C-alpha positions as CSV (number, residue, x, y, z in Angstrom):
1,X,110.5,108.2,84.5
2,X,107.0,106.9,83.8
3,X,104.3,108.9,82.0
4,X,102.5,109.4,85.3
5,X,105.7,110.7,87.0
6,X,106.1,113.2,84.1
7,X,102.5,114.3,84.3
8,X,102.7,114.8,88.1
9,X,106.0,116.8,87.8
10,X,104.5,119.0,85.1
11,X,101.5,119.7,87.3
12,X,103.6,120.6,90.4
13,X,105.4,123.2,88.3
14,X,102.2,125.1,87.8
15,X,101.0,125.2,91.5
16,X,97.4,125.9,90.8
17,X,95.5,128.0,93.4
18,X,92.1,126.5,92.5
19,X,91.0,123.5,94.6
20,X,89.4,120.5,93.0
21,X,88.1,117.2,94.3
22,X,90.3,114.1,94.2
23,X,88.7,112.7,91.1
24,X,88.6,116.0,89.3
25,X,92.3,116.6,90.1
26,X,93.2,113.1,89.1
27,X,91.6,113.5,85.7
28,X,93.2,116.9,85.2
29,X,96.7,115.6,85.9
30,X,96.5,112.0,84.5
31,X,93.5,111.9,82.3
32,X,92.1,109.2,84.6
33,X,89.7,110.2,87.4
34,X,90.4,107.0,89.3
35,X,94.2,107.1,89.3
36,X,94.9,109.1,92.5
37,X,92.7,106.7,94.6
38,X,94.2,103.6,93.0
39,X,97.1,101.7,94.6
40,X,99.4,102.9,91.8
41,X,98.4,106.5,92.4
42,X,98.9,106.2,96.2
43,X,102.3,104.5,95.6
44,X,103.4,107.3,93.2
45,X,102.5,110.0,95.8
46,X,104.2,108.1,98.6
47,X,107.4,107.6,96.5
48,X,107.8,111.4,96.1
49,X,106.4,112.2,99.6
50,X,103.5,114.2,98.1
51,X,100.3,114.6,100.1
52,X,96.8,115.3,98.7
53,X,97.0,118.7,100.3
54,X,100.0,119.6,98.1
55,X,97.8,118.9,95.1
56,X,95.2,121.4,96.5
57,X,92.5,118.9,96.8
58,X,89.4,119.1,99.0
59,X,87.6,116.1,100.5
60,X,84.3,114.9,99.3
61,X,82.9,112.7,102.1
62,X,79.8,110.7,101.1
63,X,76.7,112.2,102.6
64,X,74.6,110.1,105.1
65,X,70.9,110.3,105.8
66,X,69.8,111.4,109.2
67,X,66.6,112.3,111.1
68,X,66.6,115.0,113.8
69,X,64.3,114.4,116.7
70,X,62.4,117.7,117.5
71,X,61.5,116.5,121.0
72,X,64.9,116.8,122.6
73,X,68.0,119.0,122.7
74,X,70.1,116.2,124.1
75,X,73.6,115.7,122.5
76,X,73.3,112.1,121.6
77,X,73.2,110.5,118.1
78,X,72.5,106.9,117.2
79,X,74.0,105.3,114.0
80,X,72.0,102.4,112.7
81,X,73.6,99.8,110.4
82,X,70.6,98.6,108.5
83,X,67.9,100.4,106.5
84,X,64.8,98.7,107.9
85,X,65.8,99.2,111.5
86,X,66.6,102.9,110.8
87,X,63.1,103.4,109.4
88,X,61.6,101.6,112.3
89,X,63.5,103.7,114.8
90,X,62.7,106.9,113.0
91,X,59.0,106.1,113.4
92,X,59.5,105.3,117.0
93,X,61.3,108.6,117.6
94,X,58.5,110.4,115.9
95,X,55.9,108.8,118.1
96,X,57.7,108.4,121.4
97,X,60.6,110.9,121.3
98,X,63.0,108.1,122.6
99,X,64.4,104.8,121.6
100,X,64.6,102.1,124.2
101,X,63.7,104.8,126.7
102,X,66.9,106.6,125.6
103,X,67.0,110.2,124.4
104,X,68.4,110.5,120.9
105,X,68.7,113.8,119.0
106,X,69.8,112.5,115.6
107,X,69.3,109.1,114.0
108,X,71.9,108.4,111.4
109,X,71.6,105.7,108.7
110,X,75.0,104.0,108.5
111,X,74.3,102.0,105.4
112,X,76.5,99.1,106.4
113,X,80.2,99.8,105.9
114,X,79.5,103.1,104.1
115,X,79.6,104.9,107.4
116,X,83.3,104.2,107.7
117,X,83.8,106.7,104.8
118,X,80.8,108.9,105.2
119,X,81.3,109.7,108.9
120,X,83.4,112.7,107.9
121,X,80.2,114.2,106.6
122,X,79.5,115.3,110.2
123,X,81.9,118.2,109.6
124,X,80.1,119.6,106.5
125,X,78.1,122.9,106.7
126,X,74.8,121.1,105.8
127,X,75.0,119.0,108.9
128,X,75.5,122.0,111.2
129,X,72.2,121.1,113.1
130,X,74.1,118.1,114.6
131,X,77.5,119.6,115.0
132,X,77.0,119.8,118.8
133,X,76.6,116.0,119.2
134,X,78.8,114.8,122.0
135,X,78.3,111.0,121.8
136,X,77.6,108.8,118.8
137,X,76.1,105.5,119.7
138,X,76.2,102.6,117.2
139,X,73.9,99.7,116.7
140,X,74.4,97.0,114.2
141,X,74.1,93.2,113.9
142,X,76.0,91.1,116.3
143,X,78.1,89.4,113.7
144,X,81.6,89.7,112.3
145,X,80.8,92.6,110.0
146,X,78.7,94.6,112.4
147,X,81.3,94.4,115.2
148,X,84.1,95.2,112.7
149,X,82.3,98.4,111.6
150,X,81.9,99.6,115.2
151,X,85.5,98.7,116.1
152,X,86.9,100.5,113.0
153,X,84.7,103.6,113.6
154,X,86.1,103.9,117.1
155,X,89.7,103.3,115.9
156,X,89.6,105.7,112.9
157,X,87.6,108.5,114.5
158,X,89.3,108.8,117.9
159,X,88.4,112.5,118.2
160,X,84.8,111.5,118.6
161,X,83.1,109.6,121.5
162,X,81.6,106.5,119.7
163,X,80.0,103.9,121.9
164,X,77.9,100.7,121.4
165,X,74.2,101.3,122.0
166,X,73.9,99.2,125.1
167,X,70.2,98.7,125.5
168,X,69.9,97.6,121.9
169,X,72.8,95.2,122.1
170,X,71.6,93.9,125.5
171,X,68.3,92.9,123.9
172,X,70.0,91.2,120.9
173,X,72.3,89.3,123.2
174,X,69.5,88.3,125.5
175,X,67.8,86.7,122.4
176,X,70.9,85.1,121.0
177,X,69.0,81.8,120.7
178,X,67.4,83.4,117.6
179,X,70.8,83.6,115.9
180,X,71.1,82.1,112.4
181,X,73.9,80.8,110.3
182,X,75.1,83.0,107.4
183,X,76.2,81.8,104.0
184,X,79.7,83.3,103.7
185,X,81.9,83.2,100.6
186,X,84.8,84.7,102.6
187,X,84.6,84.6,106.4
188,X,85.6,87.8,108.3
189,X,87.5,86.9,111.5
190,X,86.6,88.8,114.6
191,X,89.2,89.7,117.2
192,X,89.0,89.4,121.0
193,X,89.9,93.1,121.1
194,X,86.9,94.1,119.0
195,X,84.6,91.9,121.1
196,X,85.9,93.6,124.3
197,X,83.5,96.5,123.3
198,X,80.8,94.3,124.6
199,X,82.1,93.6,128.1
200,X,79.1,95.5,129.4
201,X,77.0,92.4,128.6
202,X,78.6,90.6,131.5
203,X,81.1,87.8,132.2
204,X,81.8,85.5,129.3
205,X,79.9,87.6,126.8
206,X,83.2,88.5,124.9
207,X,84.1,84.8,124.4
208,X,80.6,83.8,123.5
209,X,80.3,86.6,120.9
210,X,83.7,85.9,119.5
211,X,82.9,82.2,119.0
212,X,79.5,83.1,117.5
213,X,81.0,85.5,115.0
214,X,83.9,83.3,114.0
215,X,81.4,80.4,113.3
216,X,79.6,82.7,110.9
217,X,76.5,83.3,113.0
218,X,74.5,86.5,113.2
219,X,72.1,88.0,115.7
220,X,70.3,90.5,113.3
221,X,69.3,93.9,114.6
222,X,65.9,93.3,112.9
223,X,65.0,91.6,116.2
224,X,64.4,95.1,117.5
225,X,61.3,95.5,115.4
226,X,58.5,98.0,115.7
227,X,56.4,95.8,118.0
228,X,59.4,95.4,120.4
229,X,60.4,99.0,120.4
230,X,56.9,100.5,120.7
231,X,56.3,98.3,123.8
232,X,59.8,98.7,125.2
233,X,58.9,99.4,128.8
234,X,56.8,96.2,129.1
235,X,58.9,94.0,126.9
236,X,62.3,94.7,128.4
C-alpha cells in the first residue's frame, strides 16, 4: 500500500462532517493541495471507486465577469470569448440596449477557454440576477480554438441551451476575406461535427470553415468593432 493509499484510508475512517474545497481537502489528507486534481490523485480515487462527494468536498467554480443590461428583461445571455470585444459590446449595450439588433440581458466574458470551467458559476448565489436565463449565445473567433470552445460548452453543459450567436458569426463569415494565418506551435484539429454548428451560414459553409481552421487561419471577432456595432442597421 502506498503512502497516499494509507493517508486516504485513514481519512475515510474519520468521516468528517465539515465540507472543504478540493484543494483544502487534498492538503488535509495528503499534505499536497494539488494531489486530488492530479492524474495520480484521480487514479487513486478511481481505483477504490471513491467520488469527491464521498470526501465531503464542495465545488469552487472560477467566477466570470458579466454585465447586466438594465434596458431589457429578456432571458438571453451572450458569452464573448475575447476581452476587447466584451468591453466594446458592453459599451454598445449601455448605449443602444441591444447588440446586432438583438436583445441581450447579460453579457458574459468567457476569457477564452476559461469559460469551460467557469460556466458552473452560473449556479452560484451571487449570480442569482441571471439565474432565469434561458438561452446562452456564444461568440468567439472563427478558428480552431473558438469553435472547439463552443462545441465543448454545448457538449459538457447539455442541461443548458447554448447556441452560436448567429448575427455575429454571419458578419465574420461574410468578411472571411480578412482572415489571417496564425503562428501555431501545435495545431488544433477541427472536426466536421463541430463545424456543423455553423450550418446556418448556408451551403458549403461547414466545409469552408473546416478547411480554414485546419489550415490554421482565423477570422477574429475583433472585426465586430465599435464602429461596426454602433452602425449595425446601416452596415449589415
